[in-house]
N, C-alpha and C positions, 0 to 999 in steps of 0.2 A: 329585380334580378340583375346581377352583374353581367355585362356582356363584353367586357375587356378582360384580358388576363391581369394577374397581379404584377404590375410593372415594377414596383419597388422590390418585390421578392425576386423577380426575374433579373433585375439589375444586380442584386447581391450575388445571385448564382453565377451570372456571367463574370462578375468581378473575381469570384473565387476560382473559376475555371481558368481565366486569363492569367491570374497570378500563379496558379499551379503550372501553367505552360511556361511562364517566364522562368520559374524556378528550375524546371526541367531543362530548359535551354541553357541556363547558367551552368548547371552541372555538366551538361554535354560539352559546352565550350571550354570548360576547365580542362577537359581531357583532350578535346580536338579544337584548339584555338583558331584554326584557319578554316573551319567548316562554314563557308559563306551562307549556305542554305539555312542552317540553324541560327546563325547570327541575324540573318534577315528576318527569320521567323520571330526571333526575340524582339527585334526592333518594331515589327508590325504589331505584336501583342502589346508592347508598351504604348504604342500610338493608340490602340483601342482602349486601353486603360485610361489614357488621357482624355479620350472622347467622353467616357461615361462618368468620370468623376466631377462632382460639383465644387470641389475644393480647388480654388484657383492656384494657390502656391503649389499644391500637390500636382495639379495639372501641368504647370510650367516645369516642374522637376521631371515628371514623366516624359514630357516632350523633349527635354534636353537629353535624357537617357536614350530615347528613341532615335533622335538624330545621331547620337554617337554610335549606336549599334548599326544603324543603316549605312552610315558613312564607312564604318569599318568593313561591312560586307561588300560595299562597292569598291573599296580599296583592294580587297582580295580578288574580287571578280566584278569588273565593270558591267557585266551583263546579268548579274544575279537577279533573282526574282523572289517575291514574297510567296507564301503558300498558295495564294489565290492567283498566281501567275501574273502579277503586276510587277513591272520593272521596279527595282528598288529606287531608281532615280525618281520615279513618280511618287513612291511612298515617302521618300525623303522630302520631296516637294510638299506633300501633305503635312508632314511634321513642321516644316518651316511656315506653311500657311497658317496652321493653327497657332503657332507661336506668334505670328504677326497679328492674328485676330485679337489676342489678349495682351498685346504690348501697348501700354498707355503712352509711351514716348513716341511722338510722330516720326522723329528722325530714325530711331532704331527700327520702328515698324516699316519704314520705307525700305531700309536695307534688307530686312527679312523678306519683304515681298519681291524685291529684285532677285534675291537668291532663289526664291521659289520659282520665279519666271525663268531664270537661267536653267534650273534643273529640268523644268518642263520642256524647254527647247532642246536640251541634250537628250531627254527621253524620247522626244518626237523623232529625232534622227534615227533612233533604233526602232521606234514604233510609230511610223507616220500616220497610222489610222487613229491614233489617240488625239483627236482634234478638239474634244470638248473642254479639256482642262484649261487651255489658254483663254478660251472664250469666257470661262467662269471667273477667271481672275479679274475681268473687267468690273465685276460687281463686288470685288473685295473691299473697297473703302466703305461701302454701305453696310456690309455685314459686320465689319470691325466697329463701325459707329454704333450699330444696334447692340453688339455684345458689350461694349464699354458702357453704353447707356444702361443696359440691364444690370451690369455689375454695380453701378452707382445705386440703382434702385434696391438691390439686394443687400448692399453693405450694411452690416450691423444688425441684420434681422435674423430671427430664429428660423428654424426649418419650417415651422408652421406659417410664420409670416411670409417667408419666401414662397411657399406654395400658394398662399393667397395672392401674393404679388404676381406670380406667374400666371394665375388665372385672369387677373385684371389685364395683364399685358396681352394675353391671348384674345381677350374680348376687344381690346383696343385695336389689335391687328385686324380682327374680323370686321370691325367698323370701318377701317381704312379700305379694306378690299371691297366691302359693300358700297362705299362711296365711289370707288373707281368704277364699279359696274353700273351704278346709277348715273354717273356722269357720262359714260359711254352711251347709255340708253337715251338720255336727254339729247345728246349730240347726234343721235341717229347712227352711231357707229356700231359695227358688229361686236359681239362679245369677244373678249380676249381669252384664248385658251389657257394662257399662262396664269392670268389673274384668277380664272376659275379653279385652276389646279391649286394655286397657293391658298385660296380661300377655303376650298374643300379640305385641304391638308390641315390647315389651321383649325378648322371646325372639328376635325377628327381628334386632333391633339386636345382641343378644348373639352371634348366629350370625355376624354380620359381623365383630365384634371378635375372635372366637375362631377364625375360619376359617384364618388363616395358620398357627397353631400346633397347632390341634386340629380337623382336618377332620371326624372322626367326631362329635365333640361338637357342632360347628357344624351338622352334618347333623341330629342328633337335635333340636337346638334349633329349627331351621326347620320340621321336621315337626310338632313339638308346637305351634309358633306357628300353623301352618296350621289345625290342628284347633281351637285355642282361638278363632281369629278366625272360623272357620266357625260355631262355636257361638254366638258373639256376634252374627253377622249373622243367624242364625236366630231369635234372641230379639228383636233390634231392628235394622231396616234403617238403616244409617248409612253415609253416603258415604265417610267416612274409613276405616271398618272394611272396606268392600268394596274400596277401593283398595289398602290394605295386604294384604288377603287375596289379591288378584290377584298382588301381588309375591311373597308367601310361597308361593303355589301354583305359580307359575312357577319359583321357585327349587327347590322340591321336585321338580318335573318334570325339571329339569336334572340332578339326581343320581339319578334313577330309572333303573335299568338296563333294565327291561322296556319295550320300545318302545311296546307297546299301552297299558300303564298310563300311561306318560309322555305319550302323545298325548292321552289322556283328561284328564289334569291340565292340559295346556296349553289345552284347550278350556274347562275349568272356570275357569282364570285369566282368559281373555277374557270369559267370561260374567259373572264378578264385576265386571270393569272396565266392561263394558257397563251393568250395573246402576248403577254409580257415575256413569257418563256420563248416564244417564237422570235423575239427580237434580240435574244441573247446570243452573242458570238463566242463567248469563252466557254470551252468544253467543260471545265471544272465547275464553273458557276452554273452552267446548264444542268449538270448532274444534281447539284444542291437544290436548284429550283424545282426539279422534277420530284425530288424527295419531299419537298414542302407541299407540292401539289398532291402527292400521295396522302400526306397527312390531312389535307383538307377533306378527304372523303370520310374521315372519322367524325366530322362535325355533325352529320345526320344523327348519329347515336347520342352525341352530347346534347343536341336539341331535344331529343326525346326524353332525356333525363330531366331537363328543366321544364318540359311541357308534357307530363305523363298523360293528361286527359286528351291530348291531341296526337299522341304517339302514333296512332294508326294511320294518320294522314302524312307521316314522314317515313317513307320507305328508304331503305339503303340503296345507294347508287353503286353499281359494281365498279370497282377500281380497275382501270385498264391493266392488262397483264404486264406490260412493260414497267409500269409504276410499281406494281406489286412485287415484281422481281427485283427492282432496284432497292425497294425498302427492305426486302428480306436480306439482300446482299449487304446492305449498309449495317443492318442489325447484327449480322454474323461477324462483320469486320470489326464493329465496335466491341463485341464480346471478346474476340481474339486479341485485340490490342489493349484490353483493360479499360475500355470506355474512353480512350483518349486518342482517337485516330488522327487528330491534328498535331499531336506532339511529335518530337523527334523519335525515330524508330527505336532507339535504345532506351526510351524513357518509360515504357509500360511495365517494367518488371517490378518496381517497388510498389506500384498500385495493386498489382495482382496479389501481392503477398498480404495485403491488408484485409482480405476476407471478402466473401461474396456479397455481404450487405453493403460494404463501402463501395465496391465496384458498381453495384446496382445504383446506388445513390449518385455516384459520379457520372454514370451513363445518362441518368435523367438530367443532371445539370449540364452535361455536355450538349445534350439535345436542345435544352433551353437556350444555351449560348448560340448554337447554330441557328435555331429558329428566330431568335431575336436579333442576332448580330451577323449572321452569315449573309452571303450575297444572295439577294432575293429578287434581283432584277432592277433594284434601285442603285443609284450611285450617289452617295451622300455628297452634295455639292453646294458650295456657298452661293453660287449664282442662281440656284434653283429654289432654295428654301430660305426663309428667315431663320435665324437662330431661335430654337425653342426657348432657351433660357441661357443665362450666363454660363452654365456648366455644360452646355450641349451644342456648342458650335460644331459644325461638321467639317471633317477634313476634306480637302479638295479632291474630288473624284474618287474618294476612298471606297473600298468595298468592305469595310469593317463595321463595327458596331456604331449605330447612330439611330436617332429616333425615327428617321424616315426609312431606315432599312427594315421593312416590315414583312411579316409573313402571316398568313392565316393559319391558325393552329387548330386542328380538330380537337385536341385535348382541352383547350381553354375556350373554345368557341371563337375567340379572336384575341390575338395578343400583339403587343407592340414591343 
């Protein structure tokens, strides 16, 4: 039984939604060329498209377009922000960072990283609390080396061969993390929370890659991932660890045959995500995370569909009134705006004219994009995670689409 969502299909849906938003921004800016908010939104969406594409030339072109739009927004308003309330200075730093990651020329790469660092320092003058980004830059050379090495391994291979190569790379990474833990144990040193987190996250990714051809192996990987992430969270409370722990625990619950045990695991997953929510300081991101928590309460019903003979052991857990009200309000807002609440205010009219069926389809895709790519308590950051693959390097401190920006989805059981 599949216990992860359809990642490929979800990526396609996200791509379509983001492209639609870019087109809406373009139309809006043609009429209002100095609307810094919409231009910033456009640049942020282009950056997210760059994150999720595996085509390196296309990625570089999207990054260039993103940098141009974000710089244009800053020129109009130095204090402009992206839709998730991040200063455009930091978002532009993200774009320069990703460009750096995929630049093969060392001299050009160094200049790109310097530009990124300068933008971060300017941003910190306006937002002194944003201290994590500069720390993450310290690990930039390692992530760039990993991505360039991956690019070499993928060069000339078909999609199927690249998928197989990605699986091998994930296994190699897991072996390295395991060796680090064994070395610490032999030296009598305490376990490193960060290594446990990286190992658990990589195993979770490995389970997604292996699920199609090796369900049992994928199941073993996700169970081990859950235990490693739990250990990490016990040693050091970290928002990203708790969020990924929630995903792993939810996935384990979905393949657990015993209804009572699975019910307990679903509760643990929600608890972990609630702890991650408690660490979120951004009001808008907090609202999105609460909506995702509300969605997690649907997983009980999904589990019963997959385990009908144990259904009587999986009761529904009452959704808190606050979350229920938020979900109802969000659904009403999406309906009123033609299913595209993140787009510019003037852009919903054309969608509404295309008929109820198309609006409904768009709403579902918009929700998938929010679930997979919205802020969920994690900040995709090069210092915290290895690149999943050549096409998936994460922007610096970004709040957009990335493999590690995960949410537990009641409709899919668990999705990334």
